[in-house]
C-alpha positions in Angstrom: 25.0 26.8 10.3 26.5 26.4 13.3 23.8 26.8 15.9 21.0 25.3 13.5 23.5 22.0 13.0 24.1 22.1 17.2 20.2 22.1 17.3 19.7 18.9 15.8 21.7 17.3 16.9 21.2 18.3 20.5 17.4 16.9 19.6 18.4 14.1 18.6 20.4 13.0 21.6 17.3 14.8 24.4 14.6 13.1 21.9 16.0 11.0 19.8 14.0 12.8 17.0 15.8 12.8 14.0 14.6 14.8 11.0 14.7 14.3 7.5 16.3 16.7 5.2 12.4 17.6 3.9 11.5 18.3 7.5 14.7 20.0 8.7 14.1 22.6 5.7 10.4 22.8 6.4 11.4 24.1 10.0 14.2 26.2 9.1 12.2 28.1 6.8 10.7 30.5 9.5 10.2 34.0 7.3 7.7 34.8 5.3 4.6 32.6 4.1 5.0 28.9 3.5 2.8 25.7 2.2 4.0 22.5 3.7 2.0 19.6 1.6 2.5 16.9 3.9 1.3 13.2 2.6 -0.1 10.7 5.4 2.8 9.7 7.7 5.4 12.1 6.8 5.6 13.2 11.0 4.3 16.4 10.1 3.0 17.1 14.2 6.8 16.4 15.0 7.8 18.8 12.1 5.6 21.3 13.6 6.9 20.6 17.1 10.3 21.7 16.3 9.9 24.1 14.0 8.3 26.4 16.7 11.1 25.1 19.9 13.2 26.2 16.9 11.9 29.7 16.8 12.2 29.7 20.6 15.1 28.3 21.5 17.2 29.1 18.2 15.5 32.6 17.5 14.8 34.1 20.6 11.0 34.2 19.5 9.0 35.0 22.6 6.1 31.4 23.2 3.6 34.1 23.6 4.3 36.2 20.5 3.8 32.6 18.1 0.1 31.1 17.5 -0.6 27.6 16.4 -4.2 27.3 14.7 -5.5 23.6 14.7 -8.5 22.0 13.6 -10.1 20.6 16.6 -9.4 21.1 20.0 -8.7 17.7 20.4 -6.1 18.1 17.8 -4.8 21.1 20.0 -4.8 19.3 23.3 -2.4 16.6 21.4 -0.1 19.3 20.6 0.5 20.8 23.9 0.9 17.7 25.6 3.8 16.8 22.2 5.4 20.0 22.5 5.5 20.3 26.6 7.1 16.8 26.0 10.2 17.7 23.4 10.2 21.2 25.8 9.5 20.5 29.3 11.4 23.3 29.6 10.0 26.0 27.4 6.8 28.3 28.6 3.5 27.0 27.0 2.9 28.5 23.2 -0.8 29.0 22.2 -2.5 26.3 20.6 -6.1 26.8 19.7 -8.6 26.2 17.3 -10.0 28.9 14.9 -13.3 28.9 16.7 -11.0 29.5 19.9 -9.0 32.6 18.2 -12.3 34.0 16.7 -14.3 33.5 20.2 -11.6 35.6 21.6 -12.0 38.0 19.5 -15.6 38.2 19.3 -15.6 38.6 23.0 -12.7 41.5 23.4 -15.0 43.7 20.6 -18.5 42.9 22.3 -16.9 43.5 25.8 -15.7 47.1 24.0 -18.8 48.2 22.7 -20.9 46.6 25.5 -23.0 44.1 23.2 -24.9 41.5 25.5 -24.2 38.4 23.6 -25.8 34.7 24.8 -23.8 31.1 23.0 -26.4 29.1 21.3 -24.4 26.0 20.9 -22.4 23.3 23.1 -23.7 21.4 26.2 -24.1 24.7 28.2 -26.2 26.6 26.2 -30.2 27.0 27.8 -31.4 28.4 24.9 -30.4 26.0 21.7 -29.9 26.2 18.4 -31.8 23.1 17.3 -35.1 24.2 19.5 -35.3 27.4 18.2 -34.9 26.0 14.6 -37.2 23.1 15.4 -39.6 25.4 16.4 -39.0 27.9 13.3 -39.6 24.4 11.4 -43.2 23.4 13.2 -44.2 26.9 12.0 -43.4 27.5 8.7 -44.0 23.7 7.0 -46.7 22.9 9.6 -44.6 19.7 10.9 -42.5 18.4 13.1 -38.3 18.0 11.6 -37.1 14.7 11.4 -33.4 14.5 12.7 -32.4 13.7 9.5 -33.9 16.9 8.4 -32.5 18.9 11.2 -28.9 17.6 10.2 -28.9 18.8 6.6 -30.7 22.0 7.7 -27.9 23.4 10.1 -25.6 21.6 7.8 -27.0 24.4 5.1 -26.5 27.3 7.3 -22.9 26.2 8.5 -21.6 25.7 4.6 -23.2 29.0 3.0 -21.7 31.3 6.0 -18.5 29.5 5.8 -18.3 30.1 2.2 -19.3 33.6 3.2 -22.0 32.9 0.3 -24.5 37.0 0.0 -27.6 36.5 0.7 -29.3 36.9 -2.7 -27.0 33.6 -3.7 -28.6 31.5 -0.8 -31.3 30.1 -3.0 -28.5 28.7 -5.4 -27.3 26.3 -2.8 -28.8 22.3 -3.2 -30.6 22.1 0.2 -34.0 19.0 -0.1 -35.3 20.8 3.3 -38.4 22.2 2.7 -38.7 26.3 3.2 -34.7 25.8 3.6 -33.9 29.6 2.7 -37.1 30.9 4.4 -35.9 29.6 7.2 -32.3 30.6 7.5 -33.7 34.1 6.7 -35.7 33.7 10.1 -33.4 32.4 12.0 -31.1 34.8 11.7 -34.0 38.1 12.5 -35.1 35.6 15.7 -30.6 35.9 16.7 -30.5 39.6 16.2 -34.0 40.5 17.6 -36.2 37.4 19.4 -34.6 38.0 22.6 -32.4 41.2 24.4 -29.6 39.9 23.5 -27.8 39.3 20.8 -28.0 34.9 20.1 -24.4 33.0 18.2 -24.2 29.8 17.4 -20.3 28.6 16.8 -20.2 29.9 12.9 -21.2 33.3 14.0 -18.5 33.4 15.9 -15.9 33.2 12.7 -18.1 35.6 10.6 -18.2 38.0 12.9 -14.4 37.9 14.1 -13.9 38.1 10.2 -15.8 41.2 10.0 -14.4 42.9 13.2 -11.2 42.4 11.9 -12.3 44.1 8.2 -14.0 47.2 9.6 -12.3 47.9 12.7 -8.8 48.9 12.1 -8.0 49.0 15.7 -9.3 45.8 16.0 -7.3 44.6 13.7 -3.8 46.8 14.2 -4.1 45.1 18.0 -4.5 41.4 16.8 -2.1 41.5 14.1 0.8 43.2 16.6 -0.3 40.1 19.0 1.9 37.8 17.2 4.5 37.4 14.7 4.6 34.1 13.6 1.3 32.0 12.4 0.8 28.4 12.4 -2.7 26.6 11.2 -2.4 22.8 10.6 -4.6 20.8 8.3 -5.4 23.2 6.7 -7.0 21.6 3.6 -10.2 21.7 5.9 -10.7 25.2 6.4 -13.2 27.9 5.3 -12.8 30.8 3.1 -14.5 33.3 6.5 -11.4 30.5 8.3 -9.0 31.7 5.2 -10.2 35.1 5.3 -9.6 35.4 9.3 -5.6 34.5 8.8 -5.0 36.4 5.8 -6.1 39.5 7.9 -3.7 38.6 10.6 -0.7 38.4 8.9 -0.8 40.9 6.6 2.4 43.3 8.3 5.1 40.1 8.4 3.5 37.1 6.1 4.9 35.0 8.3 2.7 32.0 7.6 3.1 28.4 7.8 0.0 26.5 6.3 0.5 22.7 7.0 -1.8 20.4 4.9 -2.8 17.5 2.5 -4.7 18.8 -0.5 -5.1 14.8 -1.4 -6.7 15.0 2.3 -9.3 16.8 2.2 -12.5 15.8 2.5 -14.8 17.9 3.8 -16.0 20.4 1.6 -20.1 19.7 2.3 -19.1 21.7 5.3 -17.6 24.7 3.8 -14.0 23.9 3.6 -12.2 25.0 0.5 -9.0 22.8 -0.8 -9.1 24.7 -4.1 -7.3 27.7 -1.7 -4.2 25.7 -1.1 -3.6 24.9 -5.3 -4.5 29.3 -5.2 -2.3 30.0 -2.5 0.5 31.6 -4.7 -2.2 33.8 -6.1 -2.9 34.8 -2.2 1.6 34.8 -1.3 3.1 35.4 -4.0 6.0 35.0 -2.6 5.5 32.3 -0.5 7.4 29.0 -0.7 6.3 25.3 -1.1 7.9 22.8 0.1 6.8 18.9 0.0 7.0 15.9 2.8 6.7 13.2 0.6 8.4 10.0 3.1 5.7 8.2 4.8 6.9 6.5 7.9 4.0 4.6 8.6 3.0 2.3 6.3 4.5 -0.9 4.1 5.7 -0.5 0.7 2.5 -2.3 -0.8 0.3 0.2 1.0 2.3 3.1 0.0 3.0 2.4 -2.7 -0.9 1.4 -4.4 -1.8 4.8 -2.4 0.6 6.8 -4.5 -0.7 5.6 -7.6 -4.6 5.3 -6.4 -4.7 9.2 -5.7 -3.3 10.3 -9.0 -7.2 10.0 -11.1 -7.3 13.3 -9.6 -6.8 15.8 -11.4 -6.9 19.1 -9.2 -3.7 18.2 -7.1 -0.5 19.0 -6.3 1.8 16.4 -8.1 3.0 14.5 -4.9 4.9 11.1 -4.9 4.5 9.6 -1.7 7.1 6.8 -1.2 8.5 5.1 1.5 11.8 3.7 2.5 9.8 0.1 4.8 10.2 -2.6 4.5 7.7 -5.1 2.8 4.8 -6.3 4.9 2.0 -8.3 2.5 0.3 -7.6 -0.2 -3.6 -5.9 0.3 -5.9 -8.3 0.6 -9.0 -7.3 -1.3 -11.9 -9.7 -0.5 -15.0 -11.0 -2.9 -17.9 -11.8 -0.5 -21.3 -13.7 -1.8 -24.1 -11.3 0.3 -23.7 -8.3 2.3 -25.1 -10.6 5.2 -21.6 -12.6 5.5 -19.6 -9.5 5.8 -19.9 -8.2 9.1 -19.3 -12.4 10.6 -16.2 -12.6 8.3 -15.0 -9.8 10.2 -15.6 -11.3 13.4 -14.0 -14.7 12.6 -10.8 -12.5 11.2 -10.2 -10.2 14.1 -10.9 -12.9 16.7 -7.2 -13.7 15.8 -5.2 -10.2 16.3 -3.4 -10.3 19.2 -3.5 -6.6 19.7 -7.3 -5.4 19.4 -6.1 -1.7 19.3 -4.1 -2.0 16.2 -7.3 -2.8 14.5 -9.8 -0.3 12.8 -12.9 -0.9 10.5 -13.4 1.7 8.7 -17.0 2.6 6.7 -18.5 5.7 4.9 -22.0 5.9 6.5 -22.6 5.5 10.3 -25.1 3.1 9.3 -22.7 0.8 8.7 -22.2 0.4 12.0 -24.9 -1.3 13.2 -24.5 -4.4 11.9 -21.1 -4.8 12.8 -22.0 -3.9 16.9 -24.3 -6.5 16.4 -22.1 -9.0 15.6 -19.3 -7.9 17.6 -21.2 -7.9 20.4 -22.9 -11.4 19.8 -18.8 -12.5 19.6 -17.3 -10.3 23.2 -15.3 -8.6 21.3 -14.9 -4.9 22.7 -15.1 -2.5 20.3 -14.2 1.6 20.4 -16.7 4.1 18.1 -14.8 7.7 17.8 -18.0 8.9 16.0 -21.0 7.0 17.9 -24.2 8.5 16.3 -26.9 6.9 18.2 -29.7 8.7 16.0 -30.6 5.3 14.7 -32.1 3.7 17.5 -34.7 6.7 17.7 -35.2 7.2 13.7 -39.0 7.3 12.6 -38.3 4.1 10.5 -37.7 2.0 13.7 -40.3 4.3 15.9 -42.5 2.9 12.6 -41.4 -0.8 12.7 -41.7 -1.1 16.5 -45.2 0.2 16.4 -46.6 -1.7 13.3 -45.4 -4.7 16.3 -47.0 -3.4 19.0 -50.1 -3.2 17.0 -50.3 -7.3 17.2 -50.1 -7.0 20.7 -53.4 -4.8 21.0 -55.6 -3.4 18.2 -57.0 -1.4 20.9 -54.9 1.8 20.9 -55.7 4.5 18.9 -52.7 6.6 19.9 -50.4 3.9 18.6 -52.2 3.5 14.8 -52.7 7.5 14.8 -49.0 7.2 14.5 -48.9 4.5 11.6 -52.2 5.1 10.1 -50.7 7.0 6.8 -48.0 4.5 6.0 -50.1 1.4 5.4 -52.3 0.8 3.2 -55.7 0.8 4.7 -55.9 4.3 3.3 -57.3 6.1 7.4 -57.2 9.8 6.2 -56.5 12.1 9.4 -59.8 12.8 9.7 -60.7 9.7 10.0 -57.9 9.1 12.6 -59.8 12.4 14.6 -63.1 10.5 14.4 -61.5 7.2 15.6 -59.7 8.9 18.9 -63.3 10.3 20.3 -63.9 6.7 20.9 -63.3 5.5 24.0 -64.7 1.9 24.4 -62.2 -0.2 24.2 -62.5 -2.0 21.2 -60.3 -2.9 18.2 -59.5 -0.2 16.4 -60.8 -1.8 13.5 -64.1 -2.6 14.7 -64.5 0.3 15.8 -63.9 2.1 11.7 -65.8 0.0 10.4 -68.8 0.4 12.6 -68.6 4.3 13.9 -66.6 5.7 11.2 -67.5 6.8 7.8 -65.7 5.1 5.4 -65.5 5.2 1.4 -66.3 1.3 -0.1 -62.7 0.6 -1.4 -61.9 1.1 2.2 -64.0 -1.7 3.8 -62.3 -4.6 2.2 -58.2 -3.0 3.2 -59.1 -2.6 6.7 -61.0 -5.9 7.0 -57.6 -7.2 5.7 -55.4 -5.0 7.7 -57.2 -6.4 10.9 -56.5 -10.1 9.7 -52.9 -9.5 8.7 -52.2 -7.8 12.5 -53.9 -11.1 13.6 -52.2 -13.4 12.0 -48.9 -11.8 13.5 -49.1 -11.9 16.9 -46.3 -14.2 17.9 -44.5 -13.8 14.8 -40.9 -13.9 14.7 -39.5 -10.1 14.3 -37.7 -11.1 10.6 -41.0 -12.4 9.5 -43.4 -9.9 10.9 -41.0 -6.8 9.4 -41.1 -8.8 5.5 -45.1 -8.6 6.3 -45.1 -5.1 7.5 -42.8 -4.5 4.3 -44.5 -6.1 1.8 -48.5 -7.3 2.6 -49.2 -4.0 4.8 -47.8 -1.8 2.4 -45.0 -0.4 4.2 -42.2 0.1 2.0 -44.6 1.7 -1.1 -45.5 4.2 1.4 -41.6 5.0 1.9 -40.5 5.1 -1.1 -44.0 7.6 -1.7 -42.6 9.8 1.4 -38.7 9.9 -0.1 -40.0 11.1 -2.8 -42.5 13.4 -1.4 -40.1 14.6 1.7 -36.4 14.3 -0.6 -35.3 11.9 2.0 -32.6 9.6 0.3 -34.3 6.4 -0.8 -31.0 4.0 0.0 -30.4 5.5 3.5 -34.1 4.9 4.6 -34.0 1.6 3.2 -31.0 0.6 4.5 -33.0 1.3 8.1 -35.0 -1.4 7.6 -32.7 -3.5 5.6 -30.4 -3.8 9.4 -33.5 -4.0 11.7 -33.9 -7.3 9.5 -30.4 -8.4 10.2 -30.8 -7.5 13.4 -34.2 -9.6 13.7 -32.7 -12.6 11.9 -32.4 -15.8 14.5 -34.2 -14.0 17.3 -37.6 -15.9 18.1 -39.9 -13.1 19.4 -40.7 -9.4 18.8 -40.4 -8.9 22.5 -36.3 -10.2 21.5 -36.1 -7.9 19.1 -37.4 -4.6 21.2 -35.1 -5.7 23.7 -32.3 -6.3 21.8 -32.7 -2.5 19.8 -32.7 -1.6 23.4 -29.2 -3.6 24.6 -27.4 -2.3 21.2 -28.5 1.5 22.3 -27.2 0.6 26.1 -23.8 -0.5 23.8 -23.1 1.5 21.3 -23.2 4.7 24.4 -20.7 2.3 26.2 -18.6 1.8 23.0 -17.8 5.4 23.4 -16.6 5.4 26.7 -13.6 2.4 24.8 -11.2 5.2 24.8 -7.7 3.8 24.8 -8.7 0.4 25.9 -7.8 -2.9 24.0 -10.6 -2.6 21.8 -11.4 -3.0 18.1 -11.9 1.1 16.2 -15.2 1.4 14.3 -14.9 4.6 12.2 -16.5 6.3 9.6 -13.7 7.4 7.2 -13.5 10.8 8.0 -13.6 10.3 11.8 -10.5 8.1 11.1 -8.1 11.1 9.6 -4.9 11.6 11.8 -5.2 7.9 12.9 -3.0 4.6 12.5 -3.6 0.9 12.8 -1.6 -2.1 12.2 -4.5 -3.5 10.6 -7.6 -1.8 8.3 -10.7 -3.2 7.5 -12.3 -0.6 4.8 -15.5 -2.4 3.7 -19.5 -1.3 2.1 -17.0 -0.9 -0.7 -19.7 -1.3 -3.2 -21.1 1.4 -6.1 -23.7 3.6 -4.8 -22.1 3.9 -1.4 -18.4 4.8 -2.2 -18.7 6.5 -4.8 -22.3 7.2 -4.0 -25.0 8.4 -6.5 -24.7 11.5 -5.8 -20.8 11.3 -6.1 -21.6 10.2 -9.5 -23.2 12.6 -11.3 -22.2 14.2 -14.6 -21.1 17.4 -13.9 -19.9 16.7 -10.4 -16.3 16.0 -11.3 -15.3 17.8 -7.5 -17.4 15.2 -5.7 -15.9 12.2 -7.5 -12.8 13.9 -6.5 -13.4 14.2 -3.1 -14.5 10.7 -2.9 -11.2 9.7 -4.5 -10.0 11.4 -1.1 -12.0 9.8 0.9 -11.3 6.2 -0.2 -7.2 7.1 -0.1 -8.2 8.7 3.7 -8.8 5.0 4.3 -5.8 3.1 2.7 -3.4 5.6 4.5 -4.1 4.2 7.9 -3.0 1.3 7.4 0.5 0.2 9.2 1.0 -3.3 7.7 -2.5 -4.9 6.5 -4.9 -3.4 4.1 -7.8 -5.1 3.6 -10.7 -4.0 0.9 -14.2 -5.7 1.4 -17.0 -5.8 -1.1 -20.2 -8.3 -1.5 -21.7 -9.3 -4.8 -26.0 -9.5 -3.7 -26.9 -7.4 -0.9 -30.7 -7.5 0.3 -31.3 -10.0 -2.4 -30.1 -6.9 -4.8 -27.1 -7.5 -7.2 -24.5 -4.8 -6.2 -21.4 -3.8 -8.4 -17.7 -3.7 -6.8 -16.2 0.2 -5.7 -14.6 1.5 -9.2 -11.6 2.7 -6.5 -11.5 -1.3 -6.1 -11.7 -2.3 -9.6 -8.5 0.2 -9.8 -6.7 -1.0 -6.6 -6.9 -5.0 -8.0 -4.9 -3.1 -11.3 -2.5 -1.3 -9.7 -1.8 -4.1 -7.2 -1.8 -7.0 -9.9 -2.4 -5.8 -13.2 -2.1 -9.1 -15.3 -4.0 -11.2 -12.9 -7.1 -8.0 -13.3 -6.7 -8.0 -17.3 -7.3 -11.6 -17.5 -10.4 -11.9 -15.3 -11.6 -9.1 -17.2 -11.4 -11.1 -20.3 -12.9 -13.2 -19.1 -16.1 -12.7 -17.5 -16.7 -10.1 -20.4 -17.0 -13.8 -22.5 -20.5 -15.1 -21.3 -22.3 -16.2 -24.7 -25.3 -17.2 -23.9 -25.7 -13.3 -21.3 -28.7 -11.2 -22.2 -27.4 -8.1 -23.2 -30.1 -6.5 -24.7 -33.4 -5.6 -22.7 -35.5 -6.6 -25.7 -35.2 -9.6 -24.4 -36.6 -8.9 -21.1 -40.3 -10.0 -21.1 -42.9 -10.5 -18.6 -43.1 -15.0 -18.1 -39.9 -15.6 -19.8 -37.8 -18.0 -18.2 -34.0 -16.9 -17.3 -31.1 -18.1 -15.2 -28.9 -15.6 -12.8 -25.4 -16.5 -11.7 -26.8 -16.8 -7.6 -30.3 -17.0 -8.0 -30.6 -19.7 -10.3 -33.5 -19.8 -12.6 -36.8 -17.9 -12.3 -39.6 -16.6 -14.0 -40.1 -12.6 -15.0 -43.0 -11.5 -13.0 -42.7 -7.8 -13.2 -41.2 -5.0 -15.3 -40.4 -1.7 -15.2 -38.1 0.9 -17.5 -35.6 0.9 -14.1 -36.3 -2.7 -12.1 -37.0 -6.3 -12.8 -39.1 -8.5 -10.8 -38.1 -12.4 -10.7 -39.7 -15.4 -9.1 -37.3 -17.5 -7.4 -37.4 -20.3 -5.7 -36.0 -18.4 -2.9 -38.3 -15.9 -3.0 -39.2 -13.0 -5.3 -36.1 -10.5 -6.0 -35.7 -6.9 -7.4 -33.0 -5.9 -9.7 -31.6 -3.2 -11.2 -32.0 -3.7 -15.2 -29.1 -1.8 -16.5 -26.7 -3.4 -13.9 -28.5 -7.6 -15.1 -27.9 -6.2 -19.0 -23.9 -4.3 -18.4 -22.9 -7.7 -16.0 -24.4 -10.1 -17.9 -25.7 -11.8 -15.3 -29.3 -12.7 -16.5 -28.5 -16.3 -18.9 -31.2 -17.7 -21.5 -32.7 -20.8 -20.4 
């Protein structure tokens, strides 16, 4: 024990690093399997680095015999830097990702078996995975694949490989991309037979490495004998095939340290297997399980609320995060009247911040960032986007709206009409469009359709109306123009049909439309609108380069994991976003638990100031605050929440019975005032208010008592 004590004393003197009792225990537990469950802000990276240094300095282990596996290349690089800073006189340790290790195995195996291969992912790949999939989709489905479909298709393929799902079970995996399973099969066949060499994507490196280690004993022995100690970090995000590789490598010595937090497992959609941690003792019966529960990052208020909040989940280790940090300020819950105030409110608040780099705005979906960019750019507040996604600006909905606007400048271009002719109520068929394209007289496309193309009777009136509508739109402010496109030209109904036919998420697609309206607001011309979109796209590219600068961080909850900030604003906290409608389906308890963990990850990024933001109305429809916000409110102020619930429940005039809703009836809405019901379906109600027609969800109106009798 003298040597151990000397090591701790020496490191405290050299580095100023002092480990608590549990961290010391984790560092000293070097032999056999160890599962180290590390709560947010518990100093896990410091503990990992100290553990490796202890193995080398005190136990005399050769650094080349230690393998540290991290979740990402950025994490591997960060650990290398941290290790060099802590132990400048020691040789470098092998830090890499699991993909890096797998590629090493595959490369060595293919070199020995003289198998020619080529990677089809990464910046330097001449043949790319997405090009192959795009071509297969076109040949099988007969259409061009959208960016959304490509994302889902690549996720589907990656999920199957990481979960090691056998071929006869591929059809059981949910996917909305047409012919996804057939495309996957042909993709795998093409990689093996389509060229003179074997084509590999990133996931193939894992599956082939696992297969080689399973079937080739010589190779397995070679890698087992290469490392005496293996450590894996962020193991809650590790997939089945990744666990399988690690298991094989430690079969003999069992010296495996797994560092994880089951409460921060948020990547099951990517094939991660958080349940593996809960079954750790089944895989390694002699394992030691240690809990690092002291949080050094956040204030008392944040730690207490987050610790209680995560206990919503049942499939977890029973941990009790705590802190010795002092009190700072209560968690703030901001209730805005309308979504459109959210970005403006953030600008007002963050302008007051002394240091922008200590501020983060977190959201669930990439689409939330567009309005933030728009407002922050106008206010001159610099921002950094860790995971900037510029697909918004090339999305087909954005292109559609711009093409509609182009038609208002000139209706003589059939090439523009061809891109949108199926998306408004002119009912122009593909055959009629082909005929139109043969006409080259530089006349209005509508006149040519009416005078030179065979039409059905009902089309004549529609096309005349459409021509007049486009003429009226000329010079119209862009916000007004988008609303005409959505309503009078029938684009919104066409979108609904497209979503149903192709399985697109309606909320996401309509969210893009609504965001375009918000960008168009205050602009005077359609030219200004098109230029604004180009400007925002360039701003987005610039935002990626601001890492380390004095700028506000915009990030998804997923990409914020591992980061920390003095001030954190979590936004769009409404039902349907977090949790999403997918999370809330019956029989999907695992998804709801993951959504809970995602919210918990967001909360635990904050050191002193945490603000949860929701709103009551979005795009004219009532929203409900996220149940997660409701839970946190009860945790931070249980008495006030109870009183508020009682008051809100007592509205004697509220309409609670569906039978009381009839077309023609006058009702009063708590936000929009008095109005008349003009349309009623099973799910939606349309009411004519003074400021316009609003579409509301019937179930929400009845449940929350939003409508009153007059």
